[in-house]
Biotite code that builds the C-alpha atoms (Angstrom):
import biotite.structure as struc

atoms = struc.array([
    struc.Atom([8.169, 18.010, 3.526], chain_id="A", res_id=1, res_name="MET", atom_name="CA", element="C"),
    struc.Atom([4.686, 16.883, 2.454], chain_id="A", res_id=2, res_name="ILE", atom_name="CA", element="C"),
    struc.Atom([3.910, 13.432, 1.045], chain_id="A", res_id=3, res_name="LEU", atom_name="CA", element="C"),
    struc.Atom([0.932, 13.107, -1.196], chain_id="A", res_id=4, res_name="TYR", atom_name="CA", element="C"),
    struc.Atom([0.072, 9.450, -1.554], chain_id="A", res_id=5, res_name="ASN", atom_name="CA", element="C"),
    struc.Atom([-2.331, 8.127, -4.254], chain_id="A", res_id=6, res_name="VAL", atom_name="CA", element="C"),
    struc.Atom([-3.182, 4.365, -3.939], chain_id="A", res_id=7, res_name="THR", atom_name="CA", element="C"),
    struc.Atom([-4.778, 2.936, -6.858], chain_id="A", res_id=8, res_name="VAL", atom_name="CA", element="C"),
    struc.Atom([-6.100, -0.689, -7.516], chain_id="A", res_id=9, res_name="ASN", atom_name="CA", element="C"),
    struc.Atom([-6.248, -1.354, -11.188], chain_id="A", res_id=10, res_name="ILE", atom_name="CA", element="C"),
    struc.Atom([-8.222, -4.010, -12.993], chain_id="A", res_id=11, res_name="ASP", atom_name="CA", element="C"),
    struc.Atom([-5.703, -6.594, -14.342], chain_id="A", res_id=12, res_name="ASN", atom_name="CA", element="C"),
    struc.Atom([-7.421, -6.584, -17.705], chain_id="A", res_id=13, res_name="ALA", atom_name="CA", element="C"),
    struc.Atom([-6.053, -3.081, -18.356], chain_id="A", res_id=14, res_name="VAL", atom_name="CA", element="C"),
    struc.Atom([-3.086, -3.203, -15.988], chain_id="A", res_id=15, res_name="HIS", atom_name="CA", element="C"),
    struc.Atom([-0.134, -3.151, -18.407], chain_id="A", res_id=16, res_name="ASP", atom_name="CA", element="C"),
    struc.Atom([-1.556, -0.354, -20.673], chain_id="A", res_id=17, res_name="GLU", atom_name="CA", element="C"),
    struc.Atom([-2.487, 1.559, -17.523], chain_id="A", res_id=18, res_name="TRP", atom_name="CA", element="C"),
    struc.Atom([0.822, 1.287, -15.895], chain_id="A", res_id=19, res_name="LEU", atom_name="CA", element="C"),
    struc.Atom([2.772, 2.403, -19.118], chain_id="A", res_id=20, res_name="ASN", atom_name="CA", element="C"),
    struc.Atom([0.269, 5.360, -19.306], chain_id="A", res_id=21, res_name="TRP", atom_name="CA", element="C"),
    struc.Atom([0.885, 6.246, -15.657], chain_id="A", res_id=22, res_name="MET", atom_name="CA", element="C"),
    struc.Atom([4.688, 5.990, -16.050], chain_id="A", res_id=23, res_name="ARG", atom_name="CA", element="C"),
    struc.Atom([4.915, 7.793, -19.453], chain_id="A", res_id=24, res_name="THR", atom_name="CA", element="C"),
    struc.Atom([1.957, 10.346, -19.334], chain_id="A", res_id=25, res_name="VAL", atom_name="CA", element="C"),
    struc.Atom([0.175, 10.928, -15.995], chain_id="A", res_id=26, res_name="HIS", atom_name="CA", element="C"),
    struc.Atom([3.203, 11.043, -13.594], chain_id="A", res_id=27, res_name="VAL", atom_name="CA", element="C"),
    struc.Atom([5.212, 13.254, -15.862], chain_id="A", res_id=28, res_name="PRO", atom_name="CA", element="C"),
    struc.Atom([2.192, 15.563, -16.170], chain_id="A", res_id=29, res_name="GLU", atom_name="CA", element="C"),
    struc.Atom([1.937, 15.799, -12.357], chain_id="A", res_id=30, res_name="VAL", atom_name="CA", element="C"),
    struc.Atom([5.676, 16.427, -11.937], chain_id="A", res_id=31, res_name="MET", atom_name="CA", element="C"),
    struc.Atom([5.475, 19.052, -14.677], chain_id="A", res_id=32, res_name="ALA", atom_name="CA", element="C"),
    struc.Atom([3.155, 21.098, -12.446], chain_id="A", res_id=33, res_name="THR", atom_name="CA", element="C"),
    struc.Atom([6.232, 22.055, -10.614], chain_id="A", res_id=34, res_name="GLY", atom_name="CA", element="C"),
    struc.Atom([4.455, 21.373, -7.090], chain_id="A", res_id=35, res_name="CYS", atom_name="CA", element="C"),
    struc.Atom([6.523, 18.380, -6.492], chain_id="A", res_id=36, res_name="PHE", atom_name="CA", element="C"),
    struc.Atom([10.153, 17.795, -6.161], chain_id="A", res_id=37, res_name="VAL", atom_name="CA", element="C"),
    struc.Atom([10.235, 13.928, -6.208], chain_id="A", res_id=38, res_name="GLN", atom_name="CA", element="C"),
    struc.Atom([8.059, 10.940, -6.982], chain_id="A", res_id=39, res_name="ASN", atom_name="CA", element="C"),
    struc.Atom([8.153, 7.213, -6.357], chain_id="A", res_id=40, res_name="LYS", atom_name="CA", element="C"),
    struc.Atom([5.980, 4.388, -7.669], chain_id="A", res_id=41, res_name="ILE", atom_name="CA", element="C"),
    struc.Atom([5.516, 1.240, -5.552], chain_id="A", res_id=42, res_name="ALA", atom_name="CA", element="C"),
    struc.Atom([3.604, -2.055, -5.976], chain_id="A", res_id=43, res_name="ARG", atom_name="CA", element="C"),
    struc.Atom([1.750, -3.373, -3.115], chain_id="A", res_id=44, res_name="LEU", atom_name="CA", element="C"),
    struc.Atom([3.208, -6.889, -2.157], chain_id="A", res_id=45, res_name="LEU", atom_name="CA", element="C"),
    struc.Atom([0.314, -7.986, 0.169], chain_id="A", res_id=46, res_name="THR", atom_name="CA", element="C"),
    struc.Atom([-2.452, -8.193, -2.342], chain_id="A", res_id=47, res_name="GLU", atom_name="CA", element="C"),
    struc.Atom([-5.826, -9.440, -1.203], chain_id="A", res_id=48, res_name="GLU", atom_name="CA", element="C"),
    struc.Atom([-8.050, -11.313, -3.821], chain_id="A", res_id=49, res_name="GLU", atom_name="CA", element="C"),
    struc.Atom([-9.779, -8.229, -5.173], chain_id="A", res_id=50, res_name="ASN", atom_name="CA", element="C"),
    struc.Atom([-9.196, -8.903, -8.917], chain_id="A", res_id=51, res_name="GLY", atom_name="CA", element="C"),
    struc.Atom([-6.571, -6.215, -9.372], chain_id="A", res_id=52, res_name="GLY", atom_name="CA", element="C"),
    struc.Atom([-3.100, -4.932, -8.651], chain_id="A", res_id=53, res_name="THR", atom_name="CA", element="C"),
    struc.Atom([-2.516, -2.073, -6.175], chain_id="A", res_id=54, res_name="THR", atom_name="CA", element="C"),
    struc.Atom([0.057, 0.673, -6.586], chain_id="A", res_id=55, res_name="TYR", atom_name="CA", element="C"),
    struc.Atom([1.174, 3.611, -4.314], chain_id="A", res_id=56, res_name="SER", atom_name="CA", element="C"),
    struc.Atom([2.089, 6.834, -6.343], chain_id="A", res_id=57, res_name="PHE", atom_name="CA", element="C"),
    struc.Atom([4.118, 9.048, -3.875], chain_id="A", res_id=58, res_name="GLN", atom_name="CA", element="C"),
    struc.Atom([4.670, 12.736, -4.597], chain_id="A", res_id=59, res_name="TYR", atom_name="CA", element="C"),
    struc.Atom([6.839, 14.908, -2.465], chain_id="A", res_id=60, res_name="PHE", atom_name="CA", element="C"),
    struc.Atom([5.943, 18.561, -2.025], chain_id="A", res_id=61, res_name="ALA", atom_name="CA", element="C"),
    struc.Atom([8.478, 20.951, -0.446], chain_id="A", res_id=62, res_name="PRO", atom_name="CA", element="C"),
    struc.Atom([5.605, 22.650, 1.478], chain_id="A", res_id=63, res_name="SER", atom_name="CA", element="C"),
    struc.Atom([1.855, 22.558, 2.198], chain_id="A", res_id=64, res_name="MET", atom_name="CA", element="C"),
    struc.Atom([1.601, 25.660, -0.034], chain_id="A", res_id=65, res_name="GLU", atom_name="CA", element="C"),
    struc.Atom([3.056, 23.623, -2.950], chain_id="A", res_id=66, res_name="ALA", atom_name="CA", element="C"),
    struc.Atom([0.545, 20.889, -2.345], chain_id="A", res_id=67, res_name="TYR", atom_name="CA", element="C"),
    struc.Atom([-2.503, 23.406, -1.826], chain_id="A", res_id=68, res_name="VAL", atom_name="CA", element="C"),
    struc.Atom([-1.371, 24.919, -5.228], chain_id="A", res_id=69, res_name="ASP", atom_name="CA", element="C"),
    struc.Atom([-1.494, 21.558, -6.946], chain_id="A", res_id=70, res_name="TYR", atom_name="CA", element="C"),
    struc.Atom([-4.916, 20.824, -5.454], chain_id="A", res_id=71, res_name="GLN", atom_name="CA", element="C"),
    struc.Atom([-6.418, 24.288, -6.425], chain_id="A", res_id=72, res_name="ASN", atom_name="CA", element="C"),
    struc.Atom([-4.727, 24.481, -9.876], chain_id="A", res_id=73, res_name="THR", atom_name="CA", element="C"),
    struc.Atom([-4.000, 21.106, -11.292], chain_id="A", res_id=74, res_name="TYR", atom_name="CA", element="C"),
    struc.Atom([-5.497, 18.183, -9.542], chain_id="A", res_id=75, res_name="ALA", atom_name="CA", element="C"),
    struc.Atom([-9.101, 18.127, -10.792], chain_id="A", res_id=76, res_name="ALA", atom_name="CA", element="C"),
    struc.Atom([-8.092, 18.136, -14.501], chain_id="A", res_id=77, res_name="ALA", atom_name="CA", element="C"),
    struc.Atom([-5.461, 15.464, -14.019], chain_id="A", res_id=78, res_name="LEU", atom_name="CA", element="C"),
    struc.Atom([-7.796, 13.282, -12.104], chain_id="A", res_id=79, res_name="GLN", atom_name="CA", element="C"),
    struc.Atom([-10.665, 13.723, -14.443], chain_id="A", res_id=80, res_name="ALA", atom_name="CA", element="C"),
    struc.Atom([-8.338, 12.680, -17.301], chain_id="A", res_id=81, res_name="ASP", atom_name="CA", element="C"),
    struc.Atom([-7.487, 9.469, -15.514], chain_id="A", res_id=82, res_name="HIS", atom_name="CA", element="C"),
    struc.Atom([-11.170, 8.842, -14.492], chain_id="A", res_id=83, res_name="THR", atom_name="CA", element="C"),
    struc.Atom([-12.234, 9.306, -18.108], chain_id="A", res_id=84, res_name="LYS", atom_name="CA", element="C"),
    struc.Atom([-9.587, 6.891, -19.511], chain_id="A", res_id=85, res_name="ARG", atom_name="CA", element="C"),
    struc.Atom([-10.103, 4.121, -16.840], chain_id="A", res_id=86, res_name="TYR", atom_name="CA", element="C"),
    struc.Atom([-13.696, 4.497, -15.840], chain_id="A", res_id=87, res_name="LYS", atom_name="CA", element="C"),
    struc.Atom([-14.943, 1.594, -13.706], chain_id="A", res_id=88, res_name="ASP", atom_name="CA", element="C"),
    struc.Atom([-11.563, -0.072, -14.015], chain_id="A", res_id=89, res_name="ARG", atom_name="CA", element="C"),
    struc.Atom([-9.910, 1.335, -10.810], chain_id="A", res_id=90, res_name="PHE", atom_name="CA", element="C"),
    struc.Atom([-10.463, 2.258, -7.278], chain_id="A", res_id=91, res_name="VAL", atom_name="CA", element="C"),
    struc.Atom([-8.348, 5.099, -5.803], chain_id="A", res_id=92, res_name="ALA", atom_name="CA", element="C"),
    struc.Atom([-7.839, 6.891, -2.469], chain_id="A", res_id=93, res_name="PHE", atom_name="CA", element="C"),
    struc.Atom([-5.501, 9.591, -1.461], chain_id="A", res_id=94, res_name="ARG", atom_name="CA", element="C"),
    struc.Atom([-3.666, 10.369, 1.766], chain_id="A", res_id=95, res_name="THR", atom_name="CA", element="C"),
    struc.Atom([-1.705, 13.362, 2.909], chain_id="A", res_id=96, res_name="LEU", atom_name="CA", element="C"),
    struc.Atom([1.324, 12.886, 5.178], chain_id="A", res_id=97, res_name="LEU", atom_name="CA", element="C"),
    struc.Atom([3.901, 15.345, 6.732], chain_id="A", res_id=98, res_name="GLU", atom_name="CA", element="C"),
    struc.Atom([7.503, 13.749, 6.640], chain_id="A", res_id=99, res_name="ILE", atom_name="CA", element="C"),
    struc.Atom([8.925, 14.403, 10.136], chain_id="A", res_id=100, res_name="LEU", atom_name="CA", element="C"),
    struc.Atom([12.369, 12.803, 9.547], chain_id="A", res_id=101, res_name="GLU", atom_name="CA", element="C"),
])
């Protein structure tokens, strides 16, 4: 199992609208690609004073091949959609992990 983690710090001025959009539009679109079998959303509890709220969006792929398919086929358009909508209101970074147990 592969865990694709997207950590996003969002400006509090757009937080509520963004979180609703993520839950009702973006995450369902990512899951609709068929590349992931499960997802979770978590809010970071140990915030630093950075003017925003930080979330972890976790997507579980059954194999590296499924993750690569997502990256090659879907990721650019989905990320561009998010960036266009929330330009200069967020910072994001992505990590890829292999689930061992």
